[in-house]
C-alpha positions in Angstrom: -313.5 65.1 -56.9 -310.9 65.5 -59.6 -311.5 65.3 -63.4 -308.4 64.2 -65.4 -307.6 65.3 -69.0 -309.6 62.4 -70.4 -312.7 63.3 -68.5 -312.4 60.5 -65.9 -313.7 61.5 -62.5 -311.6 60.6 -59.4 -312.9 60.8 -55.9 -310.7 61.4 -52.9 -311.4 58.9 -50.0 -309.9 58.4 -46.6 -310.1 54.9 -45.3 -308.6 54.9 -41.7 -309.3 57.5 -39.1 -310.4 57.9 -35.5 -312.6 60.2 -33.4 -313.6 60.8 -29.8 -315.7 57.6 -30.1 -312.4 55.8 -29.4 -309.1 57.5 -29.0 -309.2 60.3 -31.5 -308.9 63.9 -30.4 -311.8 65.4 -32.3 -315.5 64.7 -32.6 -317.0 63.0 -35.6 -318.5 66.4 -36.6 -315.1 68.1 -36.4 -313.4 65.3 -38.3 -316.0 65.6 -41.0 -315.5 69.3 -41.4 -311.7 68.9 -41.6 -311.9 66.3 -44.3 -314.7 68.0 -46.2 -312.6 71.2 -46.3 -309.6 69.2 -47.5 -311.5 68.1 -50.6 -312.4 64.6 -49.5 -315.6 63.0 -51.0 -315.9 60.2 -48.5 -314.2 58.7 -45.4 -314.5 55.5 -43.4 -314.8 56.0 -39.6 -312.7 53.3 -38.1 -312.7 53.8 -34.3 -311.1 51.0 -32.3 -313.6 48.2 -31.6 -316.5 50.6 -32.3 -318.4 49.9 -35.5 -319.8 52.9 -37.2 -322.5 52.3 -39.9 -322.9 54.1 -43.2 -323.7 57.8 -42.5 -323.5 61.3 -43.6 -321.9 63.9 -41.2 -321.5 67.5 -42.1 -322.4 66.6 -45.6 -319.5 64.2 -45.9 -320.2 60.6 -47.0 -319.3 58.2 -44.3 -318.4 54.6 -45.1 -318.9 52.0 -42.4 -315.8 51.0 -40.5 -313.9 49.8 -37.5 -310.3 49.0 -36.5 -309.6 45.7 -34.7 -306.2 46.0 -32.9 -304.8 42.7 -31.9 -302.1 42.6 -29.3 -300.9 45.5 -27.2 -297.8 47.7 -27.4 -295.1 45.0 -27.5 -294.5 44.0 -31.1 -292.5 40.9 -30.0 -295.9 39.4 -29.1 -298.2 39.3 -32.2 -299.3 42.9 -32.7 -301.5 43.1 -35.8 -304.1 45.8 -36.6 -306.9 45.0 -39.1 -309.1 47.7 -40.5 -312.6 46.8 -41.8 -314.6 49.1 -43.9 -317.7 48.8 -46.1 -319.3 46.2 -43.9 -323.1 45.9 -44.3 -323.5 45.4 -40.6 -321.5 45.1 -37.4 -319.5 41.8 -37.6 -319.4 41.7 -33.8 -315.8 40.5 -33.4 -314.6 39.1 -30.1 -311.6 41.1 -28.7 -309.7 37.8 -28.3 -310.2 36.8 -31.9 -307.2 35.7 -33.9 -306.3 37.6 -37.1 -307.9 35.0 -39.5 -311.1 35.1 -37.5 -311.2 38.9 -37.8 -310.6 38.8 -41.5 -313.3 36.2 -42.0 -315.8 38.1 -39.9 -315.3 41.3 -41.9 -315.6 39.4 -45.2 -318.7 37.7 -43.9 -320.6 41.0 -43.9 -319.3 42.1 -47.3 -316.5 44.3 -45.9 -312.9 45.0 -46.9 -310.3 43.7 -44.5 -307.1 45.8 -44.6 -303.7 45.0 -43.1 -302.9 48.3 -41.3 -299.4 49.7 -41.0 -297.5 46.4 -41.1 -294.1 48.2 -40.7 -295.3 50.1 -37.6 -296.5 46.8 -36.2 -293.3 45.1 -37.3 -295.3 42.3 -38.9 -293.2 39.7 -40.5 -294.0 37.8 -43.7 -294.5 34.7 -41.6 -297.3 36.5 -39.8 -299.0 37.6 -43.0 -298.6 34.9 -45.6 -300.7 32.3 -43.9 -303.7 34.7 -43.7 -306.4 34.6 -46.4 -308.9 37.2 -47.4 -307.1 40.6 -47.1 -308.5 43.1 -49.5 -305.7 45.6 -49.2 -302.6 46.7 -47.2 -301.5 50.1 -46.1 -298.3 51.3 -47.8 -298.3 54.6 -46.0 -299.8 55.5 -42.6 -299.5 59.1 -41.6 -299.8 58.7 -37.8 -296.9 56.3 -37.9 -294.8 59.0 -39.5 -296.1 61.5 -37.0 -295.1 59.5 -33.9 -292.4 57.2 -35.1 -290.8 58.7 -38.3 -289.4 55.9 -40.5 -292.1 53.3 -39.8 -294.8 55.0 -41.8 -293.8 53.3 -45.1 -294.5 49.6 -45.7 -293.2 49.1 -49.2 -290.5 46.6 -48.2 -293.0 44.3 -46.6 -295.4 44.7 -49.6 -292.7 43.8 -52.0 -291.4 40.9 -50.0 -295.0 39.5 -49.9 -295.2 39.9 -53.7 -292.1 37.9 -54.1 -294.0 35.1 -52.4 -297.0 35.5 -54.6 -299.2 37.6 -52.3 -300.2 40.6 -54.4 -302.2 42.8 -52.1 -303.9 46.0 -53.4 -302.3 49.1 -51.9 -303.8 52.0 -50.0 -302.5 55.1 -48.2 -304.2 56.3 -45.0 -304.0 58.8 -42.2 -305.0 56.7 -39.2 -305.7 60.1 -37.8 -305.8 60.5 -34.0 -304.2 63.9 -33.2 -305.4 66.2 -36.0 -302.4 68.4 -35.5 -301.5 68.6 -39.2 -299.1 65.7 -39.1 -301.5 62.8 -39.1 -304.6 64.1 -40.9 -305.4 64.7 -44.6 -302.0 63.2 -45.5 -302.8 59.8 -47.1 -305.7 58.7 -49.2 -306.9 56.8 -52.2 -308.2 58.3 -55.5 -311.0 56.2 -56.8 -312.4 56.2 -60.3 -316.0 55.8 -59.4 -319.4 56.7 -61.0 -320.0 59.1 -58.1 -318.8 59.8 -54.6 -321.5 57.8 -53.0 -320.4 55.0 -50.6 -322.0 52.4 -52.9 -320.1 53.6 -56.0 -316.8 54.2 -54.2 -316.9 50.7 -52.7 -317.7 49.2 -56.1 -314.7 50.9 -57.7 -312.5 49.8 -54.9 -313.6 46.2 -55.3 -312.9 46.5 -59.1 -309.4 47.9 -58.3 -310.0 51.3 -59.9 -307.9 53.3 -57.5 -304.4 54.3 -56.5 -302.9 55.5 -53.3 -301.5 59.0 -52.9 -300.4 61.9 -50.8 -301.0 64.3 -53.7 -299.7 63.3 -57.1 -302.0 61.9 -59.7 -301.0 58.6 -61.2 -302.2 56.2 -63.9 -300.4 53.0 -64.9 -301.1 50.6 -67.7 -299.5 47.8 -69.6 -299.0 47.8 -73.4 -297.3 44.6 -74.5 -294.0 44.2 -72.7 -294.0 47.9 -71.5 -295.5 49.3 -68.3 -296.4 53.0 -68.9 -296.8 55.5 -66.1 -298.5 58.9 -66.5 -298.6 61.4 -63.6 -298.9 65.0 -62.6 -295.5 66.8 -62.6 -293.1 64.8 -60.4 -289.3 64.6 -59.9 -289.1 60.8 -59.8 -291.0 57.9 -61.4 -289.8 54.5 -60.0 -290.7 51.1 -61.3 -290.5 48.6 -58.4 -290.4 44.9 -59.1 -288.7 41.6 -58.0 -285.7 42.7 -60.2 -282.8 43.8 -58.0 -281.5 46.1 -60.7 -282.7 47.4 -64.1 -281.2 50.3 -66.2 -284.6 51.9 -66.9 -286.1 51.6 -63.4 -285.9 55.2 -62.4 -286.7 58.4 -64.3 -285.8 61.8 -62.8 -286.4 65.4 -63.8 -287.8 68.7 -62.8 -291.3 68.0 -64.1 -291.6 64.4 -65.2 -295.1 63.3 -66.3 -294.4 60.2 -68.4 -292.2 57.1 -68.2 -292.1 53.6 -69.5 -290.4 50.4 -68.5 -289.7 47.2 -70.4 -290.6 44.1 -68.5 -287.8 41.7 -67.9 -288.3 38.0 -68.6 -287.9 36.9 -65.0 -290.1 39.6 -63.5 -293.2 38.4 -61.6 -294.8 41.6 -60.5 -294.3 45.4 -60.8 -295.7 48.6 -59.1 -295.0 52.3 -59.6 -294.1 55.0 -57.1 -293.9 58.7 -58.0 -292.7 61.6 -56.0 -293.4 65.3 -56.5 -291.2 68.3 -55.7 -292.9 68.8 -52.3 -292.0 65.2 -51.3 -295.4 63.8 -51.7 -295.7 60.3 -53.2 -298.3 58.3 -55.1 -298.3 54.5 -55.4 -299.9 52.2 -58.0 -301.3 48.8 -57.2 -299.2 45.8 -58.1 -299.4 44.5 -61.7 -299.0 40.7 -61.9 -296.7 40.0 -64.9 
């Protein structure tokens, strides 16, 4: 838990990881110790096709979860992974279910359906736009970076969807499998919740009171025609939108903590990315303009 300068409490939450229950390399108990020691307040256990209910392991709050991987290894043929977390019970999804049926089943038990690593899966807009009911999308997925380098970041897909009017909330995750330092405790969400309990974390996520991060703190607000970003010391603050170019889009410096951007008349949406000196990013949710 992190308390900012205004006294607001932020809880560190991991929303996509695996254990020996499916294809992860560590037990649930070892996973919980790793994340607890890294300052996490809660995580969702999302083993493939193995629903895990709300729990507490090694004094770490566990949010219910499961990952439903559709397709196999050939991205030519409809690979799509959907993570569900916060479900009140096992949605009991058939392994041959289509993506919309998976989303509907997760939502049917009050869960959050997340489009996982769309860049890694090479999902196209045509795959995603017809689907209804996603609660979020992963902008960063650590295991994708660990095993495939440049396919960890899905910002291009998220921005392209926004251009078509699909404004999905943004999360960063680990999708941890190997726990070798490359795919664990790398991506998370910081949630402004009443407490670190699963109930309060899920309520804050539903309200949109969170941002995605690898480390930097980030808060974004709108004041009139300006978007204002405040962050922990970073080297870049970037304002991403449907504008191809804008003179005030990027702010650089050795220790930048504040930037503002004037909304252009034709802009439909905007989000903020910041990067610190160590190369760690944080990402805001999309603001519909």
